[in-house]
C-alpha positions as CSV (number, residue, x, y, z in Angstrom):
1,M,0.2,-0.1,0.1
2,I,1.1,3.4,-1.2
3,I,-0.4,6.9,0.3
4,S,0.3,9.8,-1.4
5,K,-0.6,13.7,0.5
6,T,-0.7,16.8,-2.4
7,P,-2.1,20.6,-0.9
8,V,-4.2,22.2,-3.1
9,R,-3.4,25.9,-4.2
10,M,-3.6,29.4,-4.0
11,S,-4.0,31.4,-6.8
12,F,-2.8,35.2,-6.4
13,V,-2.7,37.2,-9.7
14,G,-2.1,35.7,-12.9
15,G,-4.8,33.3,-13.9
16,G,-5.3,32.8,-17.3
17,S,-2.0,33.3,-18.8
18,D,-1.1,29.7,-17.9
19,L,-3.8,29.2,-20.9
20,R,-1.7,27.7,-23.9
21,E,-4.0,30.5,-26.5
22,Y,-2.3,33.1,-23.9
23,Y,1.2,31.8,-23.7
24,Q,1.6,30.8,-27.2
25,Q,1.6,34.9,-27.8
26,G,4.4,35.2,-25.2
27,L,5.2,34.7,-21.6
28,G,2.5,33.8,-19.1
29,S,3.4,34.0,-15.6
30,V,1.0,33.3,-12.0
31,L,1.6,33.6,-8.9
32,S,0.6,31.4,-6.0
33,T,1.2,29.0,-3.1
34,T,0.1,25.9,-1.5
35,I,-2.0,25.7,1.4
36,N,-2.8,23.1,4.2
37,K,-5.4,21.4,2.8
38,Y,-4.6,18.2,1.3
39,L,-6.0,15.3,-1.1
40,Y,-4.7,12.2,0.4
41,I,-4.4,8.9,-2.6
42,M,-4.0,5.4,-1.4
43,V,-3.6,2.3,-3.7
44,N,-3.1,-1.3,-3.3
45,Q,-3.0,-4.0,-5.5
46,R,-5.6,-6.2,-5.2
47,F,-6.1,-10.1,-4.8
48,T,-8.2,-10.1,-7.8
49,D,-8.1,-8.5,-11.3
50,K,-10.9,-6.5,-11.3
51,I,-10.1,-2.5,-10.0
52,R,-11.7,-0.4,-7.4
53,I,-11.9,3.7,-7.1
54,A,-13.9,4.7,-4.1
55,Y,-14.1,8.7,-3.6
56,S,-17.7,10.3,-3.5
57,K,-18.6,7.0,-4.7
58,V,-17.0,3.3,-5.7
59,E,-16.5,2.0,-8.9
60,E,-15.6,-1.6,-9.5
61,V,-14.8,-2.9,-13.1
62,D,-13.0,-5.6,-14.8
63,S,-11.7,-3.3,-17.6
64,I,-9.7,0.1,-17.3
65,D,-11.6,1.9,-19.9
66,K,-14.8,1.2,-18.0
67,I,-13.9,3.4,-15.2
68,E,-16.1,6.6,-15.2
69,H,-13.3,8.8,-12.9
70,Q,-11.1,10.4,-15.6
71,L,-8.6,11.3,-14.1
72,V,-7.7,8.2,-12.1
73,R,-8.3,6.0,-15.6
74,E,-6.0,8.1,-17.5
75,A,-3.4,8.2,-14.2
76,L,-3.8,4.2,-14.6
77,K,-3.1,3.9,-18.4
78,M,-0.5,6.5,-18.1
79,V,2.1,4.8,-15.5
80,G,0.8,1.1,-17.0
81,W,-1.9,-0.6,-14.6
82,T,-4.5,-2.1,-16.3
83,K,-5.9,-4.3,-13.6
84,G,-6.2,-5.7,-9.9
85,M,-5.8,-1.6,-8.2
86,E,-7.5,-0.2,-5.5
87,V,-7.3,3.6,-5.6
88,V,-9.1,5.8,-2.6
89,Y,-8.8,9.4,-2.4
90,V,-9.7,11.3,1.0
91,S,-10.2,15.2,0.9
92,D,-10.2,18.5,3.4
93,L,-11.8,19.9,1.1
94,L,-15.6,19.9,-0.6
95,A,-17.5,16.7,-1.6
96,D,-16.6,15.7,-5.2
97,H,-13.9,18.7,-4.4
98,E,-16.3,21.4,-6.9
99,G,-16.1,24.9,-7.2
100,S,-13.3,25.1,-4.7
101,G,-11.2,26.6,-6.6
102,L,-8.6,25.6,-5.2
103,G,-6.5,23.7,-8.2
104,S,-8.7,20.0,-5.9
105,S,-9.0,18.0,-9.4
106,S,-5.0,18.6,-10.3
107,A,-4.1,17.2,-6.9
108,I,-6.1,14.5,-7.5
109,L,-4.6,13.8,-10.3
110,V,-0.8,14.8,-9.1
111,G,-1.4,13.0,-6.2
112,T,-2.7,9.5,-7.9
113,L,0.1,9.4,-10.3
114,H,2.5,10.3,-7.3
115,A,1.4,6.8,-5.3
116,L,0.9,5.4,-8.8
117,H,4.7,5.6,-9.8
118,A,5.8,5.0,-6.2
119,F,3.5,1.7,-6.3
120,R,5.5,0.9,-9.1
121,G,9.4,1.5,-7.5
122,E,9.8,4.5,-9.8
123,Y,11.2,7.9,-8.4
124,V,9.6,11.0,-10.1
125,S,9.7,14.4,-9.5
126,A,7.9,17.3,-9.6
127,K,8.7,18.6,-12.5
128,Q,7.7,15.3,-14.0
129,L,4.2,15.2,-12.2
130,A,3.2,18.2,-13.6
131,E,4.2,17.8,-17.3
132,E,2.7,14.4,-16.8
133,A,-1.1,15.7,-15.2
134,C,-0.5,18.3,-18.0
135,E,-1.2,16.3,-20.5
136,I,-3.7,14.1,-18.9
137,E,-5.5,16.9,-18.1
138,I,-4.8,19.1,-21.1
139,N,-4.1,17.2,-24.1
140,I,-5.6,13.7,-23.4
141,L,-8.9,14.7,-22.1
142,G,-9.3,18.2,-23.3
143,H,-10.1,19.7,-20.3
144,P,-10.3,24.1,-21.2
145,I,-7.4,24.8,-18.4
146,G,-4.2,26.1,-17.9
147,K,-1.2,24.8,-16.8
148,Q,-0.9,26.9,-13.0
149,D,-2.1,24.0,-10.9
150,Q,-0.2,21.2,-11.7
151,Y,3.2,22.7,-11.4
152,A,1.6,24.7,-7.8
153,V,0.6,21.5,-6.4
154,A,3.3,19.1,-7.6
155,F,6.4,21.7,-6.2
156,G,4.7,23.1,-3.7
157,G,5.5,26.8,-1.7
158,L,4.9,30.4,-2.7
159,N,6.3,30.5,-6.0
160,F,6.5,32.8,-9.4
161,I,5.5,30.0,-12.1
162,T,6.3,31.4,-15.6
163,F,5.4,29.8,-19.0
164,N,7.1,29.9,-22.3
165,S,5.7,29.4,-26.0
166,D,7.9,27.0,-25.8
167,E,5.6,24.8,-23.6
168,V,8.8,25.1,-21.3
169,V,7.9,26.2,-17.4
170,E,10.0,28.1,-14.3
171,V,9.1,27.0,-11.2
172,E,10.5,30.0,-8.6
173,K,10.6,30.4,-5.5
174,I,10.1,33.8,-3.3
175,I,12.5,34.4,-1.1
176,M,11.2,37.0,0.9
177,K,12.0,37.5,4.9
178,R,10.4,34.3,7.4
179,E,8.5,38.0,9.1
180,T,7.3,38.4,5.7
181,K,6.0,35.7,5.0
182,L,4.1,35.0,8.8
183,T,2.4,38.8,8.3
184,L,1.2,38.1,4.9
185,Q,-0.3,34.7,6.0
186,K,-2.0,36.3,9.2
187,N,-3.2,39.0,6.7
188,L,-4.8,36.9,4.6
189,I,-8.8,35.7,5.4
190,A,-11.2,33.7,3.4
191,F,-14.8,33.0,3.3
192,H,-16.6,29.9,1.4
193,T,-19.4,31.9,-0.8
194,G,-21.8,29.3,-0.4
195,I,-21.9,28.3,-3.8
196,N,-20.5,25.1,-5.7
197,T,-19.5,26.1,-9.7
198,R,-17.8,24.0,-12.1
199,S,-14.9,25.6,-13.6
200,D,-15.4,24.2,-17.2
201,V,-18.3,26.6,-18.3
202,T,-16.1,29.5,-17.2
203,L,-13.2,28.4,-18.6
204,T,-14.1,27.5,-22.1
205,E,-16.0,31.1,-22.2
206,Q,-12.4,32.5,-20.9
207,K,-10.0,30.3,-23.0
208,N,-12.3,31.3,-26.9
209,K,-12.1,34.5,-25.6
210,T,-8.3,35.1,-25.2
211,K,-7.6,36.8,-28.2
212,D,-10.2,39.5,-27.1
213,N,-8.2,40.2,-24.1
214,L,-4.6,40.6,-24.6
215,E,-4.5,43.5,-23.4
216,V,-6.3,42.6,-19.8
217,L,-4.3,39.6,-19.5
218,N,-1.0,41.4,-20.7
219,N,-1.8,43.8,-17.8
220,M,-2.6,40.7,-14.9
221,V,0.7,39.5,-16.1
222,E,2.7,42.8,-14.8
223,L,1.2,42.5,-12.0
224,S,2.4,39.2,-11.2
225,K,5.9,40.6,-11.6
226,R,4.9,43.6,-9.4
227,L,3.7,41.3,-6.7
228,K,6.6,39.2,-6.7
229,I,9.0,42.3,-6.5
230,A,6.2,43.6,-3.2
231,L,6.8,40.0,-1.7
232,E,10.6,40.4,-1.6
233,T,11.1,44.1,-0.5
234,D,8.3,43.4,2.5
235,N,5.9,45.9,0.9
236,L,2.2,44.2,1.9
237,M,0.2,47.0,1.2
238,E,1.2,46.6,-1.8
239,F,0.4,43.2,-2.2
240,G,-3.3,43.9,-1.3
241,S,-3.8,47.2,-3.7
242,I,-2.2,44.2,-6.5
243,L,-4.8,41.5,-5.6
244,H,-7.5,44.3,-5.9
245,K,-6.3,45.4,-9.5
246,N,-6.3,42.1,-10.5
247,W,-9.5,41.0,-9.0
248,L,-10.9,44.0,-11.4
249,F,-9.1,42.7,-14.6
250,K,-10.2,39.2,-14.0
251,Q,-14.2,40.4,-14.1
252,K,-13.5,41.2,-17.6
253,L,-12.4,37.6,-18.9
254,A,-15.3,36.3,-18.7
255,S,-19.0,36.4,-18.2
256,N,-19.9,35.1,-15.1
257,I,-16.5,35.1,-13.4
258,T,-18.7,37.0,-10.8
259,N,-22.3,37.8,-9.9
260,S,-24.4,40.6,-7.8
261,L,-24.2,38.1,-4.5
262,I,-20.0,37.9,-5.0
263,T,-19.8,41.4,-6.0
264,G,-22.3,42.5,-2.7
265,Y,-19.7,40.3,-0.6
266,Y,-16.7,42.5,-1.5
267,E,-17.5,45.7,-1.6
268,K,-18.9,45.3,2.0
269,A,-15.6,43.9,2.7
270,L,-13.8,46.7,1.0
271,K,-15.6,48.9,3.5
272,A,-14.4,46.5,6.4
273,G,-11.1,47.5,6.1
274,A,-10.1,44.7,3.2
275,V,-7.7,46.1,1.1
276,G,-8.1,43.6,-2.1
277,G,-9.5,40.5,-3.1
278,K,-10.6,37.8,-5.2
279,I,-12.7,34.7,-6.3
280,L,-10.3,31.7,-5.9
281,G,-10.2,29.5,-9.4
282,S,-12.3,30.3,-12.3
283,G,-15.1,32.3,-10.6
284,G,-18.8,32.4,-9.7
285,G,-18.4,30.7,-6.5
286,G,-16.5,28.8,-4.2
287,F,-13.7,30.8,-2.0
288,L,-13.4,34.8,-1.1
289,L,-10.2,35.6,-0.7
290,F,-9.2,38.9,1.2
291,Y,-5.5,40.8,2.3
292,C,-6.8,42.3,5.4
293,E,-4.8,43.7,8.3
294,K,-5.3,41.8,11.2
295,N,-6.7,43.9,13.9
296,K,-9.5,44.3,11.0
297,Q,-10.2,40.9,10.7
298,D,-13.3,40.6,13.2
299,N,-15.1,43.6,11.1
300,L,-14.5,41.6,8.4
301,R,-16.1,38.5,10.0
302,K,-19.0,40.9,11.5
303,V,-20.3,42.1,7.4
304,L,-19.6,38.4,6.5
305,F,-21.3,36.5,9.2
306,N,-23.4,34.7,6.9
307,L,-19.7,33.4,4.9
308,R,-18.2,30.0,6.9
309,E,-14.4,31.1,7.2
310,F,-11.8,28.7,5.7
311,K,-8.9,28.8,8.0
312,F,-5.8,28.0,6.6
313,N,-1.5,28.3,6.2
314,F,0.8,28.0,3.7
315,E,2.2,24.6,2.8
316,M,5.8,24.8,1.7
317,E,5.9,21.3,0.7
318,G,4.5,19.7,-3.1
319,S,3.2,16.6,-3.5
320,K,4.9,14.1,-1.1
321,I,4.6,9.9,-0.4
322,I,3.9,10.1,3.5
323,Y,3.8,6.1,4.1
324,V,4.4,2.7,2.0
325,D,3.8,-0.6,3.3
326,E,5.9,-3.4,1.3
């Protein structure tokens, strides 16, 4: 039995520039972090030849092509397991992970690939895990997504990730003072909107409109570069301001990234003392993240009293194997 542990991610600035339709024009970049919420994937060889997959439902099939869970099915194919395998996953997040905006689908895939490779006695780097996950999600399954999630959860930590036109992805760790990182963590606060959405609808529209949104995305890429500098120079108030500017740009990428309810929550938060914020992920629901100094967060909680607070800390490690029973 092998168990992998893979964190989910929070993307701060630059989302959308990781789509192939954009970075093939030049260079995309995002700044994101992983957090201490995880996907645990357990794989085990069975006595029978049947394959069992357990998540919010249980599948037991006699052929790999009959597996409904696309990510697990394609991970098994890529690694070369065709029979007699059990894959089970457990999550710290929402049931089925829909609408979280935290890159949980990519975390499931990266974690599954990691566990399956380990079961075969194969060491795989974070780079290989991210590349294989991108190959499955983008090229094989044709999901309308970019590359940031796979790299973020495979590598872990607070990173500046760039996407080159030749498909090369570079992950650069943000170097900052420990005190600044701790203050940033304390000044970030998130709430669940109570709305769970599917990202494929928003991302399909965003992908199709990329050519029309090149200027907007160019501005978001520049903001990601400015945010990197702000963190490296301990300018956290600039962090909140950039987060807000990015949110204003992000809303222009697709029609349903925000709605009257989300906009209402956001405006209340700004009046209560938040400097800036954003919807995590593709938009339309999921989690609202705010940069708000610690001494003003109680005011924020009061005005958003009907939303459930999402407590988290930064996670500096990516996907890893935490249990091996030979």
